[in-house]
N, C-alpha and C positions, 0 to 999 in steps of 0.2 A: 444436649447443647445446640444453642441457637447461633447458625454463623449468619455472616452478611458477605461473603466472598461475591457472590455475583453481583449483587448492589453495588459493590464497590468497585468491582471492574466496569461495571456498565457507568457509575459517576468518571470513574478514569478516562473512559473511551470519548465521553462526551466532552469533558474538558480539557484532554489531551486532543482532540482533533478543534478546538476553537483555539488556543494556545498556538496549535500548531500552522492552523490558516493564518491568522495574525502573522507571525513570524513569517510566512511565507510572502503575505503583503507588504512588509514593511521591508523585504529583501528585493523587492520589485517583481515580486512571481507569481502576477496575478494572473497569470493567463491560464491557469488549470488549477482546480481544486485540490484538497486533501486526497480523496478517494482515488481523482484522475492521477494523484501523484502513486498512489500506491501501485497502481496500474503500469506507468510508465518505469518504475521502477524496479517491477519484475521484468517490462520487457529491457530495460538496460542493462538487467543480469544476462536476459537469457536471448538478446534479439528479437524472436519471434515466438509466438506461441498460439496454439488453441485457445479458444474462446472459452472452452472445459478447462483448460489447464490455467489460463489466467483465472477464472474464477475458486480454484483452488489454490491458487497460491496466494488470492488477494481473500479470502471469504467473501467476495459478493455474488450476489445471486448472478444468475446467467441473464434474467430479465432486465435487473439492475444493468449488468454490463452493456448490452444492448445498446441502450440509449445513450450512455457514458460514450460508448466507444463513437458513437454515431457525431455526437458533439466534436469528440479528440478526431476525428476523422475530418470533420469539416475545417478546423483547427489546423491541422495537419502536422498534428504528432503521430499518428496512426496510419497504417496503411492496412486495408483487408484485403486481400486474394482466396480464391479459390484452391483448397489444399488438392495438388496434383495425384496425391496418392488416393484421399477419400473425399469423393465430390461432395459428402453430405457436410465438411468440415470447412471451417475458414479459418486461416494463417493471419494471427496480426500480426503486423512487424513495424518497429518503431522507426520513425523517419530522422532524416540527418537534423531536422528543427527541434525536432524533444531531444536529440542525443545534447545540444548544444544548451541545455538547460542542466544539465547531469551534474557538474561542478557546484552548481548555483544551491539545486536541489540537496546536495550530499554534505553543503556547509549549512543549512537550514536545518537537517537531519542530525549533524552532531552535535547544532545548540540545544535541539529539541533531549536530545538523548542527555547532553551533561544537566539540563533543568530536570530531567526527571529521575534521575539517579542523584540530584545533588545531595550529598549528607550520608551515601551509601560507599559502604568500600567496595572495593572491588568484589571480593569474595561475597559480598550481601547480597549483590547486585547479581552476580556468578548463582548464587542460592536461589536467589528469587527467578531468576529464567527459568531455572530449571522446576520449578515449581509450577510454574506456569503452563510449561513446555506439558508436565504431568496431566495439567488439567487439561487442555488440549487433545492430548490423549484418552483421555477420561471418555470427552464428551465426544471423540471420532468415533470412537468403540461402537 
């Protein structure tokens, strides 16, 4: 049996990224890009994390994160401080400036989610997400 799941997921990722970037711009949220939005999202949920934790939660490589965090710190969205418990680690914290964007970002995310699942029943969306989680578990094993 020939399958195309990996190709289709990759294509969805590319299309979703472009559409989401456009929605962000149309909403006046051009201060950060989609990947930086993923970083902000996990920080909105956790307030502060290590770079390794951000990488795990966003699936972004540590080398990619370093440059992004540099730009985000320069823009005033995050603050990096040495971990007092472990000097080899850095804690990344969200700033008040970044917190101001949360509601607008959530509205764009809701619009993206509605587009993503347009025509799906609630049950279909839940089943689809469970299958995606299974694929993720397979890849992480």
